[in-house]
Backbone as a printed PyTorch tensor [residue, N CA C, xyz], in Angstrom:
tensor([[[-18.5500, -70.5750,  42.4110],
         [-17.3410, -71.2670,  42.0420],
         [-16.1200, -70.3720,  42.2460]],

        [[-16.2710, -69.1200,  41.8120],
         [-15.1650, -68.1720,  41.9870],
         [-14.8180, -68.0550,  43.4690]],

        [[-15.8560, -67.9730,  44.3080],
         [-15.6410, -67.8220,  45.7380],
         [-14.9070, -69.0410,  46.3020]],

        [[-15.3050, -70.2410,  45.9000],
         [-14.6460, -71.4450,  46.3860],
         [-13.1990, -71.5100,  45.9260]],

        [[-12.9480, -71.0920,  44.6930],
         [-11.5670, -71.0880,  44.1990],
         [-10.7160, -70.1150,  45.0050]],

        [[-11.2330, -68.8910,  45.2140],
         [-10.4740, -67.9040,  45.9990],
         [-10.2380, -68.4090,  47.4200]],

        [[-11.2520, -69.0200,  47.9930],
         [-11.1360, -69.5410,  49.3450],
         [-10.0990, -70.6620,  49.4070]],

        [[-10.1290, -71.5660,  48.4410],
         [ -9.1470, -72.6460,  48.4020],
         [ -7.7350, -72.0860,  48.2510]],

        [[ -7.5790, -71.0660,  47.4140],
         [ -6.2670, -70.4300,  47.2530],
         [ -5.7810, -69.8640,  48.5840]],

        [[ -6.6830, -69.2240,  49.3370],
         [ -6.3140, -68.6620,  50.6470],
         [ -5.9450, -69.7650,  51.6360]],

        [[ -6.6810, -70.8610,  51.6000],
         [ -6.3800, -71.9800,  52.4990],
         [ -4.9930, -72.5310,  52.1930]],

        [[ -4.6940, -72.6920,  50.9030],
         [ -3.3820, -73.2130,  50.5190],
         [ -2.2470, -72.2820,  50.9240]],

        [[ -2.5150, -70.9740,  50.9910],
         [ -1.4960, -69.9990,  51.3980],
         [ -1.4670, -69.7940,  52.9120]],

        [[ -2.3610, -70.4790,  53.6340],
         [ -2.4100, -70.3390,  55.0810],
         [ -3.1310, -69.0850,  55.5490]],

        [[ -3.8710, -68.4300,  54.6500],
         [ -4.5850, -67.1980,  54.9880],
         [ -6.0220, -67.4600,  55.4410]],

        [[ -6.4640, -68.7110,  55.3550],
         [ -7.8150, -69.0920,  55.7770],
         [ -7.7830, -70.5670,  56.1760]],

        [[ -8.8640, -71.0110,  56.8110],
         [ -8.9660, -72.4120,  57.2320],
         [-10.2380, -73.0320,  56.6610]],

        [[-10.3240, -74.3460,  56.7500],
         [-11.5420, -75.0370,  56.3280],
         [-12.7260, -74.5300,  57.1400]],

        [[-12.4950, -74.2540,  58.4120],
         [-13.5720, -73.7340,  59.2640],
         [-14.1180, -72.4250,  58.6990]],

        [[-13.2280, -71.5790,  58.1490],
         [-13.6880, -70.3380,  57.5190],
         [-14.6480, -70.6550,  56.3740]],

        [[-14.3290, -71.6870,  55.5980],
         [-15.1710, -72.0710,  54.4600],
         [-16.5340, -72.5610,  54.9260]],

        [[-16.5600, -73.2900,  56.0290],
         [-17.8360, -73.8400,  56.4930],
         [-18.7060, -72.7910,  57.1560]],

        [[-18.1330, -71.6490,  57.4820],
         [-18.8990, -70.5760,  58.1210],
         [-19.5020, -69.5910,  57.1280]],

        [[-19.2910, -69.7990,  55.8510],
         [-19.8540, -68.9060,  54.8390],
         [-21.2960, -69.3430,  54.5840]],

        [[-22.2250, -68.4680,  54.9020],
         [-23.6520, -68.8110,  54.8630],
         [-24.1100, -69.2890,  53.4920]],

        [[-23.6310, -68.6730,  52.4300],
         [-24.0640, -69.0500,  51.0770],
         [-23.7100, -70.5040,  50.7940]],

        [[-22.5050, -70.8990,  51.1550],
         [-22.0680, -72.2750,  50.9150],
         [-22.8760, -73.2390,  51.7880]],

        [[-22.9990, -72.9140,  53.0530],
         [-23.7490, -73.7680,  53.9750],
         [-25.2070, -73.8990,  53.5370]],

        [[-25.8240, -72.7870,  53.1460],
         [-27.2240, -72.8240,  52.7090],
         [-27.4060, -73.7330,  51.5010]],

        [[-26.4790, -73.6690,  50.5420],
         [-26.5730, -74.5380,  49.3680],
         [-26.4490, -76.0060,  49.7620]],

        [[-25.4470, -76.3330,  50.5460],
         [-25.1950, -77.7230,  50.9090],
         [-26.2970, -78.2890,  51.8010]],

        [[-26.8090, -77.4800,  52.6910],
         [-27.8270, -77.9530,  53.6320],
         [-29.2480, -77.8520,  53.0640]],

        [[-29.4050, -77.1790,  51.9160],
         [-30.7140, -77.1080,  51.2690],
         [-31.6100, -75.9990,  51.7570]],

        [[-31.0300, -74.9770,  52.3530],
         [-31.8570, -73.8750,  52.8550],
         [-31.6830, -72.5930,  52.0470]],

        [[-31.0860, -72.6930,  50.8600],
         [-30.8250, -71.5080,  50.0380],
         [-32.0990, -70.9040,  49.4600]],

        [[-33.0740, -71.7400,  49.1360],
         [-34.3340, -71.2510,  48.5730],
         [-35.4210, -72.2760,  48.8750]],

        [[-36.6790, -71.8990,  48.6490],
         [-37.7680, -72.8540,  48.9200],
         [-37.6740, -74.1360,  48.0880]],

        [[-36.9710, -74.0770,  46.9630],
         [-36.8750, -75.2450,  46.0860],
         [-35.6100, -76.0560,  46.3290]],

        [[-34.7770, -75.6170,  47.2480],
         [-33.5060, -76.2900,  47.5180],
         [-33.7100, -77.5860,  48.2890]],

        [[-32.7810, -78.4990,  48.0660],
         [-32.7150, -79.7340,  48.8420],
         [-31.2850, -79.8820,  49.3270]],

        [[-31.1310, -80.4620,  50.4950],
         [-29.7930, -80.7230,  51.0030],
         [-29.0690, -81.7150,  50.1130]],

        [[-27.7630, -81.5640,  50.0190],
         [-26.9960, -82.4360,  49.1400],
         [-27.0680, -83.8910,  49.5820]],

        [[-27.2920, -84.1520,  50.8540],
         [-27.4350, -85.5320,  51.3240],
         [-28.6970, -86.1770,  50.7500]],

        [[-29.6560, -85.3660,  50.3230],
         [-30.8990, -85.8690,  49.7400],
         [-30.8460, -85.9490,  48.2160]],

        [[-29.6970, -85.6440,  47.6390],
         [-29.5520, -85.5990,  46.1800],
         [-28.5740, -86.6670,  45.7060]],

        [[-28.8500, -87.2040,  44.5390],
         [-27.8740, -88.0780,  43.8930],
         [-26.8400, -87.2370,  43.1600]],

        [[-27.3150, -86.1470,  42.5510],
         [-26.4410, -85.2970,  41.7470],
         [-26.6540, -83.8340,  42.1020]],

        [[-25.5730, -83.0690,  42.0310],
         [-25.6330, -81.6200,  42.2020],
         [-25.0590, -81.0220,  40.9210]],

        [[-25.8400, -80.1650,  40.2690],
         [-25.4410, -79.5630,  38.9960],
         [-24.7810, -78.2190,  39.2690]],

        [[-23.5440, -78.0820,  38.7900],
         [-22.7310, -76.9090,  39.0800],
         [-22.2680, -76.2600,  37.7770]],

        [[-22.9980, -75.2820,  37.2580],
         [-22.5300, -74.5830,  36.0610],
         [-21.2730, -73.7910,  36.4150]],

        [[-20.2850, -73.8470,  35.5560],
         [-19.0230, -73.1510,  35.8110],
         [-18.6970, -72.2380,  34.6460]],

        [[-18.3980, -70.9830,  34.9640],
         [-17.9450, -70.0200,  33.9600],
         [-16.5860, -69.5070,  34.3930]],

        [[-15.6150, -69.6040,  33.5000],
         [-14.2750, -69.1150,  33.8280],
         [-14.0030, -67.7690,  33.1560]],

        [[-15.0310, -67.0060,  32.9270],
         [-15.0110, -65.6760,  32.3080],
         [-15.0570, -65.6970,  30.7870]],

        [[-14.8500, -66.8320,  30.1510],
         [-14.9980, -66.8560,  28.6960],
         [-15.6220, -68.1510,  28.1750]],

        [[-16.0000, -69.0530,  29.0780],
         [-16.5570, -70.3240,  28.6290],
         [-17.3740, -70.9550,  29.7550]],

        [[-18.4710, -71.6130,  29.3840],
         [-19.3210, -72.3260,  30.3310],
         [-19.1170, -73.8270,  30.1760]],

        [[-19.0650, -74.5360,  31.2950],
         [-19.0880, -76.0000,  31.3010],
         [-20.0460, -76.4360,  32.4100]],

        [[-20.5100, -77.6610,  32.3250],
         [-21.3700, -78.2110,  33.3660],
         [-20.5680, -79.2230,  34.1720]],

        [[-20.5200, -79.0010,  35.4750],
         [-19.9310, -79.9670,  36.3950],
         [-21.0880, -80.6530,  37.1030]],

        [[-21.0040, -81.9630,  37.2090],
         [-22.0400, -82.7220,  37.9020],
         [-21.3680, -83.4800,  39.0410]],

        [[-21.7310, -83.1120,  40.2580],
         [-21.2190, -83.8070,  41.4360],
         [-22.0990, -85.0220,  41.6910]],

        [[-21.5140, -86.1950,  41.5840],
         [-22.1980, -87.4400,  41.9370],
         [-21.9060, -87.6570,  43.4200]],

        [[-22.8660, -87.3270,  44.2540],
         [-22.6530, -87.3010,  45.7000],
         [-22.2310, -88.6700,  46.2210]],

        [[-22.9300, -89.7220,  45.8440],
         [-22.6510, -91.0570,  46.3820],
         [-21.3530, -91.6520,  45.8490]],

        [[-21.0200, -91.3650,  44.5940],
         [-19.7760, -91.9000,  44.0270],
         [-18.5770, -91.0040,  44.3200]],

        [[-18.8420, -89.8460,  44.9360],
         [-17.7730, -88.9080,  45.3110],
         [-16.9240, -88.5420,  44.0960]],

        [[-17.6380, -88.1050,  43.0660],
         [-17.0060, -87.8470,  41.7730],
         [-17.5960, -86.5980,  41.1460]],

        [[-16.7460, -85.8440,  40.4320],
         [-17.2070, -84.7110,  39.6250],
         [-17.0360, -85.0970,  38.1640]],

        [[-18.1240, -84.9780,  37.4030],
         [-18.0570, -85.2070,  35.9550],
         [-18.0620, -83.8510,  35.2590]],

        [[-17.2170, -83.7160,  34.2540],
         [-17.1000, -82.4700,  33.4990],
         [-17.7220, -82.6860,  32.1280]],

        [[-18.7300, -81.8730,  31.8090],
         [-19.3850, -81.9010,  30.5000],
         [-19.0420, -80.6000,  29.7990]],

        [[-18.2120, -80.7070,  28.7730],
         [-17.6880, -79.5350,  28.0950],
         [-18.0710, -79.5970,  26.6180]],

        [[-18.8750, -78.6640,  26.1810],
         [-19.3700, -78.6910,  24.8010],
         [-18.3300, -78.2330,  23.7850]],

        [[-17.1100, -77.9370,  24.2240],
         [-16.0240, -77.6780,  23.2710],
         [-14.8480, -78.6030,  23.5530]],

        [[-15.1300, -79.7830,  24.0580],
         [-14.0730, -80.6800,  24.5210],
         [-13.2300, -81.2940,  23.4180]],

        [[-13.5680, -81.0660,  22.1910],
         [-12.7340, -81.6070,  21.1180],
         [-11.4420, -80.8140,  20.9610]],

        [[-11.3950, -79.6550,  21.5860],
         [-10.1730, -78.8650,  21.5440],
         [ -9.2210, -79.3770,  22.6200]],

        [[ -7.9420, -79.3600,  22.3370],
         [ -6.9380, -79.8950,  23.2600],
         [ -6.9190, -79.1700,  24.6000]],

        [[ -7.2470, -77.8840,  24.5970],
         [ -7.1640, -77.0880,  25.8290],
         [ -8.4840, -77.0190,  26.5850]],

        [[ -9.4150, -77.8990,  26.2890],
         [-10.7720, -77.7570,  26.8240],
         [-10.8520, -77.8040,  28.3440]],

        [[ -9.9980, -78.5460,  29.0030],
         [-10.0580, -78.6430,  30.4570],
         [ -9.0180, -77.7440,  31.1120]],

        [[ -7.9970, -77.3970,  30.3830],
         [ -6.9200, -76.5850,  30.9500],
         [ -7.4480, -75.2950,  31.5660]],

        [[ -8.3680, -74.6270,  30.8960],
         [ -8.8810, -73.3430,  31.3720],
         [ -9.7170, -73.4560,  32.6450]],

        [[-10.3000, -74.5990,  32.8850],
         [-11.1370, -74.7510,  34.0820],
         [-10.4380, -75.5370,  35.1910]],

        [[ -9.2720, -76.0620,  34.9110],
         [ -8.5670, -76.9010,  35.8900],
         [ -8.4250, -76.2390,  37.2640]],

        [[ -8.0480, -74.9400,  37.3670],
         [ -7.9180, -74.3430,  38.7040],
         [ -9.2260, -74.3810,  39.5040]],

        [[-10.3470, -74.2010,  38.8360],
         [-11.6460, -74.2300,  39.5180],
         [-11.9960, -75.6530,  39.9490]],

        [[-11.8270, -76.5840,  39.0210],
         [-12.1800, -77.9720,  39.3040],
         [-11.2820, -78.5350,  40.4050]],

        [[ -9.9890, -78.2210,  40.3470],
         [ -9.0680, -78.6990,  41.3840],
         [ -9.4680, -78.1740,  42.7570]],

        [[ -9.8880, -76.9190,  42.8040],
         [-10.3470, -76.3430,  44.0730],
         [-11.5730, -77.0840,  44.5880]],

        [[-12.5110, -77.3740,  43.6910],
         [-13.7160, -78.1080,  44.0960],
         [-13.3730, -79.5170,  44.5670]],

        [[-12.4640, -80.1690,  43.8560],
         [-12.0760, -81.5280,  44.2260],
         [-11.5220, -81.5830,  45.6490]],

        [[-10.7600, -80.5780,  46.0260],
         [-10.1220, -80.5650,  47.3450],
         [-11.0200, -79.9970,  48.4360]],

        [[-11.7320, -78.9200,  48.1360],
         [-12.4520, -78.1770,  49.1670],
         [-13.8470, -78.7330,  49.4650]],

        [[-14.5960, -79.1040,  48.4320],
         [-15.9630, -79.5920,  48.6650],
         [-16.0340, -80.7800,  49.6270]],

        [[-15.1490, -81.7900,  49.4960],
         [-15.2540, -82.9130,  50.4370],
         [-15.0900, -82.4860,  51.8940]],

        [[-14.1980, -81.5590,  52.1390],
         [-13.9690, -81.0940,  53.5090],
         [-15.2010, -80.3600,  54.0510]],

        [[-15.7810, -79.5060,  53.2170],
         [-16.9780, -78.7700,  53.6430],
         [-18.1440, -79.7390,  53.8460]],

        [[-18.2730, -80.7030,  52.9360],
         [-19.3550, -81.6870,  53.0570],
         [-19.1620, -82.5640,  54.2950]],

        [[-17.9070, -82.8750,  54.6440],
         [-17.6360, -83.6250,  55.8750],
         [-18.0950, -82.8420,  57.1000]],

        [[-17.7550, -81.5590,  57.1430],
         [-18.1290, -80.7240,  58.2880],
         [-19.6450, -80.6930,  58.4580]],

        [[-20.3660, -80.6660,  57.3470],
         [-21.8300, -80.6000,  57.4050],
         [-22.4880, -81.9850,  57.4470]],

        [[-21.6750, -83.0370,  57.5230],
         [-22.1980, -84.3860,  57.7220],
         [-22.9350, -84.9820,  56.5440]],

        [[-22.6490, -84.5100,  55.3340],
         [-23.3740, -85.0000,  54.1540],
         [-23.1510, -86.4940,  53.9610]],

        [[-21.8950, -86.9290,  53.9750],
         [-21.6170, -88.3470,  53.7220],
         [-22.1220, -89.2310,  54.8580]],

        [[-21.9610, -88.7700,  56.0840],
         [-22.4510, -89.5490,  57.2270],
         [-23.9660, -89.7200,  57.1610]],

        [[-24.6630, -88.6770,  56.7230],
         [-26.1240, -88.7290,  56.6480],
         [-26.6200, -89.7760,  55.6560]],

        [[-25.8180, -90.0590,  54.6330],
         [-26.2370, -91.0620,  53.6420],
         [-25.5130, -92.3980,  53.8460]],

        [[-24.8400, -92.5340,  54.9890],
         [-24.2260, -93.8080,  55.3390],
         [-22.9010, -94.0910,  54.6620]],

        [[-22.2080, -93.0510,  54.2160],
         [-20.8980, -93.2290,  53.5920],
         [-19.8070, -92.6990,  54.5110]],

        [[-18.5930, -93.1780,  54.2820],
         [-17.4570, -92.6950,  55.0710],
         [-17.1420, -91.2540,  54.7120]],

        [[-16.6550, -90.5340,  55.7130],
         [-16.1930, -89.1630,  55.4850],
         [-15.0270, -89.1870,  54.4970]],

        [[-14.8380, -88.0860,  53.8040],
         [-13.7520, -87.9950,  52.8240],
         [-12.4080, -87.6840,  53.4890]],

        [[-12.4480, -87.0090,  54.6500],
         [-11.2280, -86.5890,  55.3480],
         [-10.3590, -85.7630,  54.4010]],

        [[ -9.1580, -86.2460,  54.0920],
         [ -8.2500, -85.4700,  53.2290],
         [ -8.2230, -85.9690,  51.7910]],

        [[ -9.1680, -86.8120,  51.4250],
         [ -9.2380, -87.3080,  50.0490],
         [ -9.8630, -86.2440,  49.1590]],

        [[ -9.6470, -86.3830,  47.8590],
         [-10.2460, -85.4560,  46.8980],
         [-11.3200, -86.1880,  46.1060]],

        [[-12.2450, -85.4200,  45.5620],
         [-13.2700, -85.9930,  44.6960],
         [-12.6150, -86.4620,  43.4040]],

        [[-13.0460, -87.6120,  42.9240],
         [-12.5560, -88.1260,  41.6500],
         [-13.0430, -87.2020,  40.5360]],

        [[-12.2830, -87.1050,  39.4630],
         [-12.6550, -86.2690,  38.3240],
         [-12.7830, -87.1340,  37.0810]],

        [[-13.8890, -86.9510,  36.3690],
         [-14.1020, -87.6550,  35.1040],
         [-14.5030, -86.6340,  34.0500]],

        [[-13.6990, -86.5320,  33.0090],
         [-14.0400, -85.6640,  31.8870],
         [-14.8100, -86.5210,  30.8910]],

        [[-16.0650, -86.1840,  30.6730],
         [-16.9350, -86.9780,  29.8060],
         [-16.5870, -86.6780,  28.3520]],

        [[-16.2060, -87.7170,  27.6430],
         [-15.7180, -87.5580,  26.2690],
         [-16.8330, -87.4180,  25.2360]],

        [[-17.9450, -88.1000,  25.4270],
         [-18.9890, -88.1040,  24.3960],
         [-20.0830, -87.0810,  24.6820]],

        [[-19.6540, -85.9040,  25.0450],
         [-20.5630, -84.7970,  25.3480],
         [-21.0030, -84.1290,  24.0400]],

        [[-22.2600, -83.6670,  23.9340],
         [-22.6660, -82.9650,  22.7160],
         [-21.7950, -81.7320,  22.4930]],

        [[-21.4940, -81.4680,  21.2360],
         [-20.5940, -80.3730,  20.8860],
         [-21.3360, -79.2800,  20.1330]],

        [[-21.0420, -78.0360,  20.4980],
         [-21.6690, -76.9350,  19.7710],
         [-20.8640, -76.6540,  18.5050]],

        [[-21.5200, -76.0250,  17.5510],
         [-20.8810, -75.7680,  16.2620],
         [-20.6030, -74.2970,  16.0380]],

        [[-20.8970, -73.4710,  17.0340],
         [-20.6000, -72.0450,  16.9090],
         [-19.9820, -71.5680,  18.2140]],

        [[-19.7100, -70.2990,  18.3170],
         [-19.0520, -69.7760,  19.5050],
         [-19.9730, -69.1540,  20.5190]],

        [[-21.2780, -69.2530,  20.3360],
         [-22.1590, -68.5070,  21.2120],
         [-23.1420, -69.2950,  22.0430]],

        [[-23.0500, -70.5960,  22.0440],
         [-24.0720, -71.3840,  22.7270],
         [-23.5770, -72.1690,  23.9400]],

        [[-22.4040, -71.8350,  24.4650],
         [-21.8730, -72.5810,  25.6100],
         [-22.8710, -72.6090,  26.7600]],

        [[-23.3890, -71.4420,  27.1160],
         [-24.3220, -71.3430,  28.2430],
         [-25.5900, -72.1350,  28.0130]],

        [[-26.1270, -72.0660,  26.8030],
         [-27.3400, -72.8290,  26.4950],
         [-27.0670, -74.3310,  26.5600]],

        [[-25.8910, -74.7450,  26.1090],
         [-25.5500, -76.1660,  26.2070],
         [-25.5270, -76.6100,  27.6650]],

        [[-24.9500, -75.7970,  28.5360],
         [-24.9020, -76.1330,  29.9610],
         [-26.3180, -76.2550,  30.5180]],

        [[-27.1680, -75.2740,  30.2330],
         [-28.5500, -75.3140,  30.7230],
         [-29.3100, -76.5200,  30.1780]],

        [[-29.1560, -76.7800,  28.8960],
         [-29.9010, -77.8810,  28.2960],
         [-29.3890, -79.2350,  28.7890]],

        [[-28.0590, -79.3680,  28.9630],
         [-27.5510, -80.6380,  29.4910],
         [-28.1020, -80.8840,  30.8930]],

        [[-28.0850, -79.8570,  31.7440],
         [-28.6220, -80.0140,  33.1020],
         [-30.1000, -80.3980,  33.0440]],

        [[-30.8620, -79.7120,  32.2100],
         [-32.2930, -80.0190,  32.0990],
         [-32.5170, -81.4360,  31.5850]],

        [[-31.7560, -81.8400,  30.5710],
         [-31.9100, -83.1950,  30.0380],
         [-31.5880, -84.2340,  31.1130]],

        [[-30.5190, -84.0150,  31.8750],
         [-30.1840, -84.9540,  32.9560],
         [-31.3140, -85.0480,  33.9630]],

        [[-31.8090, -83.9050,  34.3960],
         [-32.8680, -83.8690,  35.4100],
         [-34.1190, -84.5870,  34.9140]],

        [[-34.4040, -84.4500,  33.6250],
         [-35.6060, -85.0650,  33.0530],
         [-35.3750, -86.5070,  32.5960]],

        [[-34.1510, -87.0140,  32.7440],
         [-33.8610, -88.3850,  32.3450],
         [-33.7430, -88.5760,  30.8480]],

        [[-33.4350, -87.5000,  30.1210],
         [-33.2870, -87.5690,  28.6690],
         [-31.8230, -87.7590,  28.2940]],

        [[-31.5770, -88.1990,  27.0880],
         [-30.2160, -88.4280,  26.5970],
         [-29.6330, -87.1210,  26.0690]],

        [[-28.5090, -86.6880,  26.6280],
         [-27.9180, -85.4130,  26.1980],
         [-27.4060, -85.4670,  24.7670]],

        [[-27.2600, -86.6530,  24.2140],
         [-26.8250, -86.7590,  22.8160],
         [-27.8760, -86.2000,  21.8620]],

        [[-29.0950, -85.9840,  22.3730],
         [-30.1600, -85.4070,  21.5530],
         [-30.0900, -83.8830,  21.4880]],

        [[-29.1360, -83.2770,  22.1810],
         [-28.9600, -81.8200,  22.1260],
         [-28.1300, -81.4970,  20.8870]],

        [[-28.6840, -80.6840,  20.0150],
         [-28.0180, -80.3410,  18.7440],
         [-27.9620, -78.8320,  18.5720]],

        [[-26.9080, -78.3560,  17.9330],
         [-26.7590, -76.9150,  17.6810],
         [-27.9390, -76.3520,  16.9090]],

        [[-28.4560, -77.1130,  15.9620],
         [-29.5640, -76.6190,  15.1370],
         [-30.8210, -76.3440,  15.9660]],

        [[-30.9090, -76.9560,  17.1560],
         [-32.0810, -76.7720,  18.0150],
         [-31.9390, -75.6150,  18.9980]],

        [[-30.7920, -74.9390,  19.0100],
         [-30.5620, -73.8770,  19.9930],
         [-31.5770, -72.7350,  19.9090]],

        [[-31.9740, -72.2730,  18.7180],
         [-32.9970, -71.2130,  18.6930],
         [-34.2960, -71.6450,  19.3900]],

        [[-34.6920, -72.9000,  19.1990],
         [-35.8930, -73.4120,  19.8600],
         [-35.6780, -73.4900,  21.3730]],

        [[-34.5020, -73.9520,  21.8070],
         [-34.2120, -74.0280,  23.2440],
         [-34.2090, -72.6380,  23.8740]],

        [[-33.6740, -71.6470,  23.1430],
         [-33.6550, -70.2740,  23.6690],
         [-35.0880, -69.7530,  23.8640]],

        [[-35.9580, -69.9920,  22.8790],
         [-37.3570, -69.5610,  23.0000],
         [-38.0460, -70.2820,  24.1530]],

        [[-37.7920, -71.5680,  24.2780],
         [-38.3700, -72.3550,  25.3710],
         [-37.9260, -71.7870,  26.7140]],

        [[-36.6390, -71.5080,  26.8550],
         [-36.1020, -70.9780,  28.1090],
         [-36.6940, -69.6070,  28.4150]],

        [[-36.7790, -68.7530,  27.4080],
         [-37.3550, -67.4170,  27.6140],
         [-38.8160, -67.5220,  28.0500]],

        [[-39.5680, -68.4050,  27.4110],
         [-40.9770, -68.6040,  27.7750],
         [-41.1020, -69.0970,  29.2130]],

        [[-40.2730, -70.0610,  29.5900],
         [-40.3180, -70.5840,  30.9590],
         [-39.9930, -69.5000,  31.9780]],

        [[-39.0170, -68.6580,  31.6720],
         [-38.6440, -67.5810,  32.6000],
         [-39.7670, -66.5570,  32.7500]],

        [[-40.3960, -66.2020,  31.6360],
         [-41.5050, -65.2430,  31.6970],
         [-42.6670, -65.8350,  32.4930]],

        [[-43.0120, -67.0860,  32.2250],
         [-44.1090, -67.7320,  32.9570],
         [-43.8000, -67.8390,  34.4490]],

        [[-42.5730, -68.1750,  34.7860],
         [-42.1770, -68.2630,  36.1920],
         [-42.2750, -66.8970,  36.8590]],

        [[-41.8010, -65.8700,  36.1610],
         [-41.8640, -64.5100,  36.6950],
         [-43.3200, -64.0890,  36.9210]],

        [[-44.1750, -64.3600,  35.9590],
         [-45.6000, -64.0170,  36.1030],
         [-46.2290, -64.7480,  37.2880]],

        [[-45.8840, -66.0040,  37.4640],
         [-46.4190, -66.7770,  38.5840],
         [-45.9670, -66.1690,  39.9100]],

        [[-44.7160, -65.8030,  39.9980],
         [-44.2150, -65.1750,  41.2390],
         [-44.9210, -63.8550,  41.5120]],

        [[-45.1670, -63.0750,  40.4570],
         [-45.8670, -61.7970,  40.6340],
         [-47.2840, -62.0300,  41.1520]],

        [[-47.9830, -63.0100,  40.5780],
         [-49.3470, -63.3160,  41.0170],
         [-49.3710, -63.7940,  42.4660]],

        [[-48.4230, -64.6290,  42.8390],
         [-48.3560, -65.1120,  44.2190],
         [-48.0850, -63.9620,  45.1830]],

        [[-47.2180, -63.0440,  44.7870],
         [-46.9080, -61.8920,  45.6420],
         [-48.1440, -61.0120,  45.8150]],

        [[-48.8950, -60.8150,  44.7350],
         [-50.1130, -59.9970,  44.8220],
         [-51.1370, -60.6360,  45.7500]],

        [[-51.2880, -61.9660,  45.6770],
         [-52.2290, -62.6710,  46.5510],
         [-51.8660, -62.4900,  48.0180]],

        [[-50.5830, -62.4270,  48.2890],
         [-50.1210, -62.2580,  49.6690],
         [-50.0660, -60.7910,  50.0740]],

        [[-50.4050, -59.9080,  49.1240],
         [-50.3900, -58.4780,  49.4150],
         [-48.9960, -57.9030,  49.5560]],

        [[-48.0340, -58.5340,  48.9080],
         [-46.6490, -58.0730,  48.9970],
         [-46.2120, -57.4830,  47.6720]],

        [[-45.1990, -56.6400,  47.7570],
         [-44.5720, -56.1430,  46.5390],
         [-43.7280, -57.2630,  45.9560]],

        [[-43.6970, -57.3240,  44.6440],
         [-42.8980, -58.3400,  43.9670],
         [-41.4390, -57.9320,  43.9920]],

        [[-40.5810, -58.8860,  44.3650],
         [-39.1410, -58.6340,  44.3610],
         [-38.5040, -59.4750,  43.2820]],

        [[-37.6140, -58.8700,  42.5000],
         [-36.8880, -59.6200,  41.4640],
         [-35.8810, -60.5440,  42.0880]]])
């Protein structure tokens, strides 16, 4: 996200072009689905989950590919300034992502019109679960993404359940790490973090 914001700032100042953005391998790999073995191209997805950190707060952005919309899920949205701090990042995504997705043919691949110079619509979701302390922003983002992916209602995410969610996440990470180590050993390779 930081990279896209910096790139958008450079484009607006005339120091870079959209073509420069489309030539960045990390961005292209994510959009085309070649970033990792578990990646899928955005044309094959209904939603793309984009965790955003602005150095002091986490929010979940959900790109609805077909509706050409970004939804903002902010677990501290009851505060008046909840979107102000992330606006520069979201504005950059609204303007830059459609252009990059056009270059890579995402909309054409799913039978939709190119965005050209249009921006992605923005929807700030009002009935997002709210945390009750200052330390669970990141966990809320992870749990909201997981609940969406699993088809669960995010309204079931509660602050009182955060210790359980943290243990669940830690267990999943350890199990995943162990599985990767075992697979690497079977292939006779050193395990890479």
